[in-house]
N, C-alpha and C positions, 0 to 999 in steps of 0.2 A: 596300529601303531605297534614299535617294537620296545617292550619292558628291559634295561638294559640291567639285565641281575641273575644268576643263578642261583639265588635264594627264593626257594620253591612256597615263603610262608606270604615275604613280601608279593610275590606271582599272584596268591590266590587273593591279599586285601586289595588290592587294587582291581584285581579281574571282578571282584565284588563286588565292591565301590562304583564300579564304571564299564558295566558288560553292552552300551553303547560303543567303546571305542573299539572292542575287538582285539586286547592287548593279550601279546603275544611274547614269552618268554624268548631268553636266547637261545634255548636248547630246542623248545617248539620250530624257531627260524634254521634250524638249521646252523648256530654260529657256537663255537669253540673258544673262548676268548677269557682270558680275564685280566682285568685291566687294572693296573698299579694308578692306585689310590697315592699318589704325590703329593698332592694341591693343601696349600696352605689354608685354605679356606674348604669348607664345605662346597660354594659356589663351584668353585674350581674343579673338585673336584666328581662333580655332577654332570659340568657341564662337559668335560674331559671324555667321561663315560660316555654322553650323549652323542657327543661329537664324533667318536671312535668308531661306533655303531653307525650312524646316519653318514659317517664319509665310507661303507663299507658297501650301504645296501639302498643308499638316497630313498629308506622310507622314513614316515617321522617316527622318532624315537624318544621315551621317557627314560631318564635314570635319575638315580637319587644317592645321595650323601646323607648322614644323620651325625647327632651326635649328642653326648651328654657334657653337658658345662656348668661345672660343681661350682659355684659361690667363692666358696672360701677359699679355693687353688686358684681362682685369678683365672674360672673359664676352664682349666684343666677337668680332662683330657678332651673336650672339646671336638676337633678336627681328628683327632689322633686315638678316637674313641672306642675302634675296631683296631687298634695295629701298636700304642702301646707296650705290649709285650708282644715280640714278635711272637709265631707260628704259637698260640695260646686258643684256647676256646673261651666261649663266651663267660664260662663259670667261672673261667682261670682271671680273666681278668675282671668280674666283679669282684673275687676275694679280694682280688687287689688292691682296687678303689676302697672295699670294707677294712681292710688292715690298715688303709693311709689313714682313713679315718673314725679308727679303732675310738681312739679318746675326744671325739669330737662330740659335743652339746648336741641337743637335740636344732636349738638356734641355729647354729653354726653349718646343717647341712643342708641346705638350701641346694637348688638345681634346678636346671630347663631341659628341657629335651629339645632339641633344633631337630628337623628334616627340609635340607632344599631339594625341590625337585625341576631338573630342569628339560626344557622339552626343543628338542630339535624338528622344526616341520618343517614339510614337504618342500618346501626354496631353502632350507637347512637353515633357517631364521631362528635365532635361541632364546627363550624365555625363562626365567626363571618364579617358582613359587615355595613361600615359606611356610612351614609352620611348626609353632612353639608352644611346650606348655611350661608350666613353672610345676615342681614337685622339691622334693626333698630325697636324700638317699636315706635306706634302711639302716638296721645294725645289721639285719644277716639277711641270706635270701630268704625268699617267702616267695609263694605258686608254683604252679607247674604250667598255668600256660602264656610259657614265654619264648622269646628269643632275642638276642642281643642282652640289655641289661636291663631287662622289663620286671627283672626278681627283685634288684634292689632299687626299683623308682617307688616311691614312695605319696601316694594321694592324700589330700586332705582328712579325710575317711580314714584314714588306718590301713589300707590296703594296699598292696604292693599291684603296679599292673598287669604282674604275672597272676594275679588270682582273682584277676575280673572275666568277665565272660567274653566271648568274641565279640558282642555286640556292645556291649561297655568300654574293650577297648578303641570300638573305633569311635566314641563322643571324645580322649583324650590322648589318642598316637597323633602324635605331631606331623604322621606321614598322610595321615586321612586328612589332618586340615589343610595340610600344601596342596592334597590332591581335591578336595570342597574346590579350591580357588585353580586350581585348571582348569576340571569340569564348568565353573562358571564363565571363566574364560572362551570355554571349547564352546560353549551356547548362546554366547554373545556374539561368536564369529569372530574372534578374537586369534585365533589358531586355524591354522590351515592342516590339521591332520586328517 
């Protein structure tokens, strides 16, 4: 199964979660492509990526899109989490979020992390799986074990996701939650991958 990503952290996470699926990344499969995420929803972006790679390879593909949905801003940045500041790093985007929320009290800092996985199976059928967890936004970046917005995603125990071990992160990770649903569907023979 091809995972439509160039992100090595995501690739390692899914390989570790489901070695039975023999997941390979785009580079391992010999594909050089950067698919524009221009959809209005996480589902649209994930499906677009999965279909793009499926149409090139006719192999089963999984693709994802994720976002940080902040309650106070009615879900912003949401689907735009990775692109609300063009050509920026994760740390630059995190700092922009922290600055925008600088004057908000703790009870106004609620958020959700959402990940949608899209699977395009060997016949080209599309399936989607969603993972989600509630959190809040910290007042500063904390932790070294991160990519994306992990360093500002605060858990009820006061730690950010970036302060967790890899094993701890799997339990609160929206991508892991979505992937567990995919694995369950695969084991129930609902997917032809």
